[in-house]
DSSP file (Angstrom, degrees, kcal/mol; ACC not computed):
  #  RESIDUE AA STRUCTURE BP1 BP2  ACC     N-H-->O    O-->H-N    N-H-->O    O-->H-N    TCO  KAPPA ALPHA  PHI   PSI    X-CA   Y-CA   Z-CA
    1    1 A M     >        0   0    0      0, 0.0     4,-1.6     0, 0.0     3,-0.3   0.000 360.0 360.0 360.0 -42.6   -6.3  -77.5   21.9
    2    2 A E  H  >  +     0   0    0      1,-0.2     4,-1.8     2,-0.2     8,-0.2   0.872 360.0  55.9 -55.4 -41.2   -3.5  -75.0   21.5
    3    3 A I  H  4 S+     0   0    0      1,-0.2     7,-0.4     2,-0.2    -1,-0.2   0.904 108.0  47.6 -63.4 -40.7   -4.9  -72.8   24.3
    4    4 A A  H  4 S+     0   0    0     -3,-0.3    -1,-0.2     1,-0.2    -2,-0.2   0.837 117.0  41.3 -68.1 -33.6   -4.9  -75.7   26.8
    5    5 A T  H  < S+     0   0    0     -4,-1.6    -1,-0.2     1,-0.2    -2,-0.2   0.697 107.8  62.5 -91.5 -17.9   -1.4  -76.9   26.1
    6    6 A N     X  -     0   0    0     -4,-1.8     4,-2.6    -5,-0.2     3,-0.4  -0.817  58.0-174.5-110.5  91.9    0.3  -73.5   25.8
    7    7 A P  H  > S+     0   0    0      0, 0.0     4,-2.1     0, 0.0    -1,-0.1   0.812  86.5  53.8 -64.7 -27.6    0.1  -71.6   29.1
    8    8 A I  H  > S+     0   0    0      2,-0.2     4,-1.3     1,-0.2    -5,-0.1   0.922 111.4  45.0 -67.1 -41.9    1.8  -68.5   27.6
    9    9 A F  H  > S+     0   0    0     -3,-0.4     4,-1.1     2,-0.2     3,-0.4   0.922 111.3  55.6 -60.7 -48.2   -0.8  -68.4   24.8
   10   10 A H  H  < S+     0   0    0     -4,-2.6     3,-0.4    -7,-0.4     4,-0.4   0.872 104.5  50.5 -51.9 -47.0   -3.5  -69.0   27.4
   11   11 A A  H >< S+     0   0    0     -4,-2.1     3,-0.6     1,-0.2     4,-0.3   0.833 106.8  56.9 -64.5 -32.2   -2.5  -66.0   29.5
   12   12 A R  H 3< S+     0   0    0     -4,-1.3    -1,-0.2    -3,-0.4    -2,-0.2   0.808 116.5  33.1 -74.7 -23.2   -2.6  -63.8   26.4
   13   13 A I  T 3X S+     0   0    0     -4,-1.1     4,-1.7    -3,-0.4     3,-0.4   0.228  83.3 108.5-113.2  13.1   -6.2  -64.6   25.5
   14   14 A K  H <> S+     0   0    0     -3,-0.6     4,-2.9    -4,-0.4     5,-0.2   0.879  75.8  56.6 -59.2 -37.0   -7.6  -65.1   29.0
   15   15 A H  H  > S+     0   0    0     -4,-0.3     4,-2.7     1,-0.2    -1,-0.2   0.901 106.8  52.2 -60.4 -35.4   -9.6  -61.8   28.8
   16   16 A I  H  > S+     0   0    0     -3,-0.4     4,-2.2     2,-0.2    -1,-0.2   0.860 108.2  50.0 -66.2 -39.3  -11.3  -63.2   25.7
   17   17 A E  H  X S+     0   0    0     -4,-1.7     4,-2.5     2,-0.2     5,-0.2   0.934 110.8  48.3 -64.2 -51.0  -12.2  -66.3   27.5
   18   18 A I  H  X S+     0   0    0     -4,-2.9     4,-2.6     1,-0.2    -2,-0.2   0.936 111.1  51.1 -55.5 -47.1  -13.6  -64.4   30.4
   19   19 A D  H  X S+     0   0    0     -4,-2.7     4,-2.4    -5,-0.2     5,-0.3   0.934 108.8  52.3 -56.4 -46.3  -15.7  -62.2   28.1
   20   20 A F  H  X S+     0   0    0     -4,-2.2     4,-3.1     1,-0.2    -1,-0.2   0.929 111.3  45.1 -53.6 -50.5  -17.0  -65.3   26.3
   21   21 A H  H  X S+     0   0    0     -4,-2.5     4,-2.7     1,-0.2    -1,-0.2   0.881 110.9  53.5 -66.2 -38.0  -18.1  -66.9   29.5
   22   22 A F  H  X S+     0   0    0     -4,-2.6     4,-1.6    -5,-0.2    -1,-0.2   0.904 113.0  43.5 -62.6 -41.5  -19.7  -63.7   30.8
   23   23 A I  H  X S+     0   0    0     -4,-2.4     4,-2.4     2,-0.2     5,-0.3   0.914 112.4  54.0 -70.2 -45.0  -21.8  -63.3   27.5
   24   24 A H  H  X S+     0   0    0     -4,-3.1     4,-2.8    -5,-0.3    -2,-0.2   0.936 108.8  47.4 -56.8 -45.4  -22.6  -66.9   27.6
   25   25 A D  H  X S+     0   0    0     -4,-2.7     4,-2.3     1,-0.2    -1,-0.2   0.871 109.7  55.2 -59.9 -37.1  -24.0  -66.7   31.2
   26   26 A C  H  <>S+     0   0    0     -4,-1.6     5,-2.9     2,-0.2     6,-1.1   0.895 111.1  42.8 -59.0 -44.1  -26.0  -63.6   30.3
   27   27 A I  H ><5S+     0   0    0     -4,-2.4     3,-2.1     4,-0.2    -2,-0.2   0.935 112.0  53.0 -65.7 -49.6  -27.7  -65.4   27.5
   28   28 A K  H 3<5S+     0   0    0     -4,-2.8    -2,-0.2     1,-0.3    -1,-0.2   0.863 111.5  46.8 -58.9 -37.5  -28.2  -68.4   29.5
   29   29 A N  T 3<5S-     0   0    0     -4,-2.3    -1,-0.3    -5,-0.2    -2,-0.2   0.258 114.9-115.6 -86.4  10.7  -29.9  -66.3   32.3
   30   30 A K  T < 5S+     0   0    0     -3,-2.1    -3,-0.2     2,-0.2    -2,-0.1   0.741  83.0 123.6  64.2  23.2  -32.0  -64.5   29.8
   31   31 A V  S   <S+     0   0    0     -5,-2.9     2,-0.4    -6,-0.2    -4,-0.2   0.796  77.4  35.1 -80.0 -32.6  -30.3  -61.1   30.6
   32   32 A L  S    S-     0   0    0     -6,-1.1     2,-0.4    -9,-0.2    -2,-0.2  -0.948  72.4-157.1-120.2 144.7  -29.3  -60.8   26.9
   33   33 A Q        -     0   0    0     -2,-0.4     2,-0.3    -3,-0.1    -6,-0.0  -0.987   9.4-156.8-119.0 127.2  -31.3  -61.9   23.9
   34   34 A I        +     0   0    0     -2,-0.4     2,-0.3    -7,-0.0    -2,-0.0  -0.766  12.2 179.7-102.0 148.7  -29.5  -62.6   20.6
   35   35 A S        -     0   0    0     -2,-0.3     2,-0.3     2,-0.0    -2,-0.0  -0.970  34.2-100.2-143.4 154.4  -31.2  -62.5   17.1
   36   36 A H        -     0   0    0     -2,-0.3     2,-0.5     1,-0.0     0, 0.0  -0.589  30.7-158.7 -75.5 136.3  -30.0  -63.1   13.6
   37   37 A V        -     0   0    0     -2,-0.3     5,-0.1     2,-0.0    -2,-0.0  -0.981  21.3-125.2-119.1 121.9  -29.3  -59.8   11.6
   38   38 A H    >   -     0   0    0     -2,-0.5     3,-2.3     1,-0.1     4,-0.3  -0.286  24.1-109.0 -68.1 153.0  -29.4  -60.3    7.9
   39   39 A T  G >  S+     0   0    0      1,-0.3     3,-1.2     2,-0.2    -1,-0.1   0.831 118.2  55.5 -50.9 -42.8  -26.3  -59.3    5.9
   40   40 A Q  G 3  S+     0   0    0      1,-0.2    -1,-0.3     5,-0.0    -2,-0.1   0.682 107.4  52.5 -68.8 -14.0  -28.2  -56.2    4.3
   41   41 A D  G <  S+     0   0    0     -3,-2.3     2,-1.0     4,-0.0    -1,-0.2   0.314  71.2 127.5-107.0   8.4  -29.0  -55.0    7.8
   42   42 A Q    X   -     0   0    0     -3,-1.2     3,-1.6    -4,-0.3     4,-0.3  -0.506  39.9-167.2 -68.2 101.7  -25.6  -55.0    9.3
   43   43 A L  T >  S+     0   0    0     -2,-1.0     3,-1.5     1,-0.3     4,-0.3   0.778  81.2  71.2 -68.1 -25.3  -25.1  -51.5   10.7
   44   44 A V  T >> S+     0   0    0      1,-0.3     3,-1.5     2,-0.2     4,-1.3   0.745  79.9  77.2 -61.8 -22.0  -21.4  -51.9   11.2
   45   45 A D  H <> S+     0   0    0     -3,-1.6     4,-1.4     1,-0.3    -1,-0.3   0.829  84.2  65.0 -53.7 -38.3  -21.0  -51.8    7.4
   46   46 A V  H <4 S+     0   0    0     -3,-1.5    -1,-0.3    -4,-0.3    -2,-0.2   0.763 107.5  39.8 -59.2 -27.1  -21.5  -48.0    7.7
   47   47 A F  H <4 S+     0   0    0     -3,-1.5    -1,-0.2    -4,-0.3    -2,-0.2   0.726 126.9  26.4 -95.9 -29.1  -18.2  -47.7    9.6
   48   48 A N  H  < S+     0   0    0     -4,-1.3    -2,-0.2    -3,-0.1    -3,-0.1   0.210 105.6  63.8-134.8  23.4  -15.9  -50.2    7.8
   49   49 A K  S  < S-     0   0    0     -4,-1.4     2,-0.4    -5,-0.1    -1,-0.1  -0.999  78.0-111.0-142.2 146.0  -17.0  -50.7    4.2
   50   50 A P        -     0   0    0      0, 0.0     2,-0.3     0, 0.0    -3,-0.1  -0.573  46.8-176.8 -69.2 126.6  -17.1  -48.5    1.2
   51   51 A L        -     0   0    0     -2,-0.4     2,-0.0    -5,-0.1    -5,-0.0  -0.868  30.7-105.1-126.3 157.5  -20.9  -48.0    0.4
   52   52 A S     >  -     0   0    0     -2,-0.3     4,-2.7     1,-0.1     5,-0.2  -0.324  43.3-106.9 -68.5 163.7  -22.9  -46.3   -2.3
   53   53 A I  H  > S+     0   0    0      1,-0.2     4,-2.6     2,-0.2     5,-0.2   0.905 120.2  51.5 -59.6 -46.6  -24.5  -43.0   -1.1
   54   54 A P  H  > S+     0   0    0      0, 0.0     4,-2.3     0, 0.0    -1,-0.2   0.919 113.8  43.6 -63.4 -44.3  -28.0  -44.5   -1.0
   55   55 A R  H  > S+     0   0    0      1,-0.2     4,-2.5     2,-0.2     5,-0.2   0.928 114.0  51.2 -65.3 -41.0  -26.8  -47.6    1.2
   56   56 A F  H  X S+     0   0    0     -4,-2.7     4,-2.4     1,-0.2    -1,-0.2   0.918 111.7  46.2 -63.4 -42.0  -24.7  -45.3    3.4
   57   57 A T  H  X S+     0   0    0     -4,-2.6     4,-2.6     2,-0.2    -2,-0.2   0.923 111.3  53.0 -66.3 -43.2  -27.7  -43.0    4.0
   58   58 A A  H  X S+     0   0    0     -4,-2.3     4,-1.1     1,-0.2    -2,-0.2   0.926 114.5  40.7 -59.1 -47.4  -30.1  -45.9    4.7
   59   59 A L  H  X S+     0   0    0     -4,-2.5     4,-1.4     1,-0.2     3,-0.2   0.883 111.8  56.3 -77.4 -31.3  -27.8  -47.4    7.3
   60   60 A R  H  <>S+     0   0    0     -4,-2.4     5,-1.7    -5,-0.2     3,-0.3   0.900 106.8  51.1 -55.8 -43.1  -26.9  -43.9    8.7
   61   61 A N  H ><5S+     0   0    0     -4,-2.6     3,-0.6     1,-0.2    -1,-0.2   0.766 102.8  57.7 -70.4 -24.5  -30.6  -43.3    9.3
   62   62 A K  H 3<5S+     0   0    0     -4,-1.1    -1,-0.2     1,-0.2    -2,-0.2   0.867 105.3  51.8 -71.0 -35.0  -31.0  -46.6   11.1
   63   63 A L  T 3<5S-     0   0    0     -4,-1.4    -1,-0.2    -3,-0.3    -2,-0.2   0.461 113.8-122.8 -74.9  -2.3  -28.3  -45.3   13.5
   64   64 A T  T < 5 +     0   0    0     -3,-0.6     2,-0.4     1,-0.2    -3,-0.2   0.896  67.7 136.4  55.4  40.1  -30.4  -42.1   14.0
   65   65 A I      < +     0   0    0     -5,-1.7     2,-0.3     0, 0.0    -1,-0.2  -0.947  28.1 175.0-109.1 135.9  -27.4  -40.0   12.8
   66   66 A S        -     0   0    0     -2,-0.4     2,-0.0    -3,-0.1    -9,-0.0  -0.862  37.7 -78.6-136.7 173.9  -28.0  -37.2   10.5
   67   67 A E        -     0   0    0     -2,-0.3    -1,-0.0     1,-0.1     3,-0.0  -0.383  56.4 -99.1 -67.6 149.9  -26.1  -34.4    8.8
   68   68 A A        -     0   0    0      1,-0.1    -1,-0.1     2,-0.1     0, 0.0  -0.562  25.1-155.1 -67.3 128.4  -25.4  -31.3   11.0
   69   69 A P  S    S+     0   0    0      0, 0.0     2,-0.4     0, 0.0    -1,-0.1   0.612  74.0  67.2 -82.3 -13.9  -27.9  -28.7   10.1
   70   70 A I        -     0   0    0      2,-0.0     2,-0.5     6,-0.0    -2,-0.1  -0.910  64.1-157.4-114.5 136.6  -25.6  -25.9   11.3
   71   71 A S        -     0   0    0     -2,-0.4     2,-0.5     2,-0.1     5,-0.0  -0.932  10.6-149.7-105.3 132.2  -22.3  -24.8    9.9
   72   72 A L        +     0   0    0     -2,-0.5     2,-0.4     4,-0.1     5,-0.1  -0.254  56.0 126.8 -93.2  47.8  -19.8  -22.9   12.1
   73   73 A Q  S >  S-     0   0    0     -2,-0.5     3,-1.6     3,-0.0     2,-0.1  -0.852  72.7 -34.9-105.7 138.0  -18.5  -21.0    9.3
   74   74 A G  G >  S+     0   0    0     -2,-0.4     3,-1.1     1,-0.3     0, 0.0  -0.345 131.8  10.7  62.5-123.6  -18.2  -17.1    9.3
   75   75 A G  G 3  S+     0   0    0      1,-0.2    -1,-0.3    -2,-0.1    -3,-0.1   0.413 108.6  85.0 -75.9   1.9  -21.0  -15.4   11.1
   76   76 A D  G <   +     0   0    0     -3,-1.6    -1,-0.2     2,-0.1     2,-0.2   0.722  69.6  93.3 -78.0 -15.6  -22.4  -18.6   12.7
   77   77 A K  S <  S-     0   0    0     -3,-1.1     2,-0.3    -5,-0.1    -4,-0.0  -0.496  77.0-127.0 -78.1 143.7  -20.0  -18.4   15.6
   78   78 A K        -     0   0    0     -2,-0.2     2,-0.2     1,-0.1    -2,-0.1  -0.690  25.1-111.6 -88.1 146.1  -21.2  -16.6   18.7
   79   79 A A              0   0    0     -2,-0.3    -1,-0.1     1,-0.1     0, 0.0  -0.536 360.0 360.0 -75.3 139.5  -19.1  -13.9   20.1
   80   80 A V              0   0    0     -2,-0.2    -1,-0.1    -3,-0.0    -2,-0.0   0.434 360.0 360.0 -97.9 360.0  -17.5  -14.8   23.5
């Protein structure tokens, strides 16, 4: 209700409103499909929560990110 009655506030969140309608239309037109993701499978946790090493590794592997196999220390650098 605050959004409708306060034109200044409405102008500040207009981009959110447009994004919401765009996503809503995409779902309605079956361009996007949404599905439930269980709490244990939230990949975003790897970026914003402190995790145990096994949990971090499991989520990192789901992102298909791995440790760099090459170290650029000492003699590993190519001469230019």
